[in-house]
matplotlib code that plots the C-alpha trace (Angstrom):
import matplotlib.pyplot as plt

x = [156.8, 155.3, 151.9, 153.4, 156.5, 157.0, 160.0, 157.9, 156.3, 159.7, 161.3, 158.4, 158.8, 162.6, 162.0, 159.3, 161.3, 164.9, 166.1, 164.7, 166.0, 169.5, 169.6, 168.3, 170.7, 173.6, 172.4, 171.5, 167.9, 164.7, 161.0, 161.3, 163.7, 161.2, 158.4, 160.7, 161.4, 157.6, 157.0, 159.7, 158.8, 162.3, 162.4, 165.2, 164.9, 168.0, 170.0, 168.6, 169.7, 173.2, 173.7, 172.3, 174.5, 177.6, 176.7, 175.7, 178.6, 177.7, 174.0, 174.4, 177.5, 177.8, 177.7, 180.3, 178.5, 177.6, 180.8, 181.2, 184.4, 185.2, 187.9, 190.7, 191.3, 194.7, 195.1, 195.8, 192.6, 190.8, 192.5, 190.1, 190.4, 187.8, 186.1, 185.4, 182.2, 180.3, 176.6, 174.5, 172.5, 168.8, 166.1, 165.4, 169.1, 169.1, 165.8, 167.1, 170.3, 168.5, 166.0, 168.6, 170.8, 167.8, 166.8, 170.3, 170.0, 171.5, 175.1, 177.4, 180.1, 182.6, 180.4, 179.4, 175.8, 174.2, 173.8, 170.2, 171.0, 168.8, 165.8, 163.3, 160.6, 158.7, 161.8, 162.8, 162.1, 164.3, 163.6, 164.7, 161.9, 159.1, 156.8, 158.1, 155.5, 155.4, 157.9, 155.8, 154.2, 150.9, 149.6, 151.3, 154.2, 153.3, 155.5, 154.3, 151.4, 153.0, 155.6, 152.8, 151.4, 148.6, 147.9, 149.2]
y = [92.7, 89.9, 88.7, 85.3, 86.6, 84.5, 86.3, 87.4, 84.0, 82.3, 84.7, 84.0, 80.3, 80.5, 82.6, 80.2, 77.0, 78.2, 75.5, 72.7, 74.2, 74.7, 71.0, 70.0, 72.3, 70.7, 67.3, 68.6, 67.4, 67.1, 67.8, 71.5, 72.1, 70.5, 72.8, 75.8, 74.7, 74.4, 77.9, 79.4, 77.4, 75.7, 73.2, 71.0, 70.3, 68.1, 70.9, 73.4, 71.1, 70.7, 74.4, 75.5, 72.8, 74.3, 77.8, 76.7, 78.6, 81.8, 81.5, 81.0, 83.0, 84.9, 88.6, 90.7, 94.0, 96.3, 95.9, 92.2, 92.8, 94.0, 96.5, 95.2, 97.0, 98.8, 98.4, 101.3, 103.2, 101.7, 98.3, 95.3, 91.6, 88.9, 88.7, 85.4, 86.9, 86.6, 87.1, 84.5, 86.0, 86.8, 84.8, 87.8, 87.9, 84.2, 84.4, 87.3, 85.5, 82.3, 84.0, 86.2, 83.2, 81.2, 84.2, 84.9, 82.7, 84.8, 84.0, 81.7, 83.0, 83.0, 85.5, 83.0, 82.2, 79.7, 76.3, 76.2, 73.9, 76.0, 78.0, 79.3, 80.8, 82.6, 84.4, 85.8, 89.5, 90.5, 90.6, 87.0, 85.8, 83.9, 86.0, 89.2, 91.1, 90.0, 87.2, 84.1, 82.4, 80.8, 78.2, 76.0, 77.3, 77.2, 77.7, 79.6, 77.9, 78.2, 75.7, 73.1, 74.2, 76.3, 79.9, 82.5]
z = [-26.8, -28.9, -27.7, -26.7, -24.9, -21.8, -20.1, -17.1, -16.6, -16.9, -14.3, -11.9, -12.4, -11.7, -8.6, -7.3, -8.0, -7.6, -5.2, -7.3, -10.5, -9.0, -8.2, -11.6, -13.4, -11.5, -12.8, -16.3, -16.3, -14.3, -14.3, -13.3, -16.2, -18.5, -17.1, -17.7, -21.2, -21.9, -20.5, -22.7, -25.8, -26.0, -28.8, -27.5, -23.7, -23.5, -25.1, -22.6, -19.7, -21.2, -21.8, -18.4, -16.7, -18.5, -17.3, -13.7, -12.0, -13.8, -13.2, -9.5, -8.9, -5.6, -5.4, -3.5, -3.3, -6.2, -8.2, -7.6, -5.6, -2.1, -1.1, 1.1, 4.4, 4.4, 0.6, -1.8, -2.6, -5.6, -5.3, -4.8, -4.2, -4.1, -0.7, 1.2, 2.5, -0.8, -0.7, -2.6, -5.4, -4.8, -6.5, -8.7, -9.9, -10.7, -12.5, -14.6, -15.4, -16.4, -18.6, -20.3, -21.0, -22.5, -24.6, -26.1, -29.2, -31.9, -31.5, -29.6, -27.2, -30.0, -32.0, -34.7, -35.5, -33.2, -34.7, -33.5, -30.6, -28.3, -29.4, -26.9, -29.1, -26.4, -25.2, -28.6, -29.1, -32.0, -35.8, -36.2, -34.0, -35.6, -33.5, -34.9, -37.0, -40.7, -40.3, -39.7, -42.7, -42.0, -44.3, -46.9, -48.9, -52.6, -55.6, -58.6, -60.2, -63.6, -62.5, -62.4, -65.7, -64.3, -64.7, -62.2]

ax = plt.figure().add_subplot(projection="3d")
ax.plot(x, y, z, "-o")
ax.set_aspect("equal")
plt.show()
């Protein structure tokens, strides 16, 4: 993990402030969303609010047992139907879903490259991350000195 990876901190924040975040995600903005964006290093807080709002139903979806569905009494073995006695997801489940969603920046749901609408720098762990070893340039970018008439 990169030195500045904030996944664990973001998960702990979501677990601690789940009720407030659920309300703010429903609206699409709020101070706890802003705090989460700062922890994760998100560059566009309004985009984060919009994207979390669009995914609200998936992030806070109920759980119906280990497979997500409950068997029906008297039905053929192996057949399942949705149960009305759904269990709300735990704080840990919601935290994992939110952080995973925020960290998936490489491609959109259609498989195309993300337009960069949402980047949470401290949640990126792949080779595209600016925090990946050898990827980040520190200092001014300079062209060849010969282009200015100097010596190389």
